[in-house]
C-alpha positions in Angstrom: 2.8 -6.0 -4.9 4.4 -8.6 -2.7 6.0 -11.5 -4.6 3.9 -14.1 -2.8 0.8 -12.2 -3.9 1.9 -12.3 -7.5 2.7 -16.0 -7.3 -0.8 -16.5 -5.8 -2.5 -14.7 -8.7 -0.5 -16.8 -11.2 -1.5 -20.0 -9.4 -5.1 -19.0 -9.3 -5.1 -18.3 -13.1 -3.4 -21.6 -13.8 -5.9 -23.4 -11.7 -8.8 -21.8 -13.5 -7.4 -22.9 -16.8 -6.8 -26.5 -15.6 -10.3 -26.7 -14.2 -11.8 -25.3 -17.4 -9.9 -27.7 -19.6 -10.7 -30.6 -17.3 -14.4 -29.6 -17.6 -14.3 -29.4 -21.4 -12.5 -32.8 -21.7 -14.3 -34.6 -18.9 -11.1 -35.1 -17.0 -12.1 -34.9 -13.3 -8.6 -35.3 -12.1 -7.5 -32.2 -14.0 -10.5 -30.3 -12.7 -9.5 -31.3 -9.1 -5.9 -30.3 -9.7 -7.2 -26.9 -11.0 -9.3 -26.4 -7.8 -6.3 -27.3 -5.7 -4.1 -24.8 -7.6 -6.7 -22.1 -7.1 -6.8 -22.8 -3.4 -3.0 -22.7 -3.1 -3.1 -19.4 -5.1 -5.6 -17.9 -2.8 -3.5 -18.8 0.3 -0.3 -17.3 -1.3 -2.2 -14.2 -2.4 -3.6 -13.7 1.1 -0.1 -14.3 2.7 1.4 -11.8 0.3 -1.2 -9.2 1.2 -0.6 -9.8 4.9 3.1 -9.4 4.5 2.7 -6.2 2.5 0.3 -4.8 5.1 2.7 -5.6 7.9 5.6 -4.0 6.0 3.5 -0.9 5.4 2.5 -0.7 9.1 6.1 -0.9 10.1 7.1 1.7 7.6 4.4 4.0 9.0 5.7 3.5 12.5 9.2 4.4 11.4 7.9 7.6 9.8 6.1 8.7 12.9 9.3 8.5 15.0 
């Protein structure tokens, strides 16, 4: 797993927690921050998967030579 992907999963989890706590306490600002963290996490996770895919593709090309 790429480091960015791992960071993304962590950010998404933190965001879900923040959004949940914000919902329970009625704190709209915390809910918003949680949704933002989740979005950032999704971007990082996707970037990590793309990087990992590109690395695997390059490794496969090297093996074919």
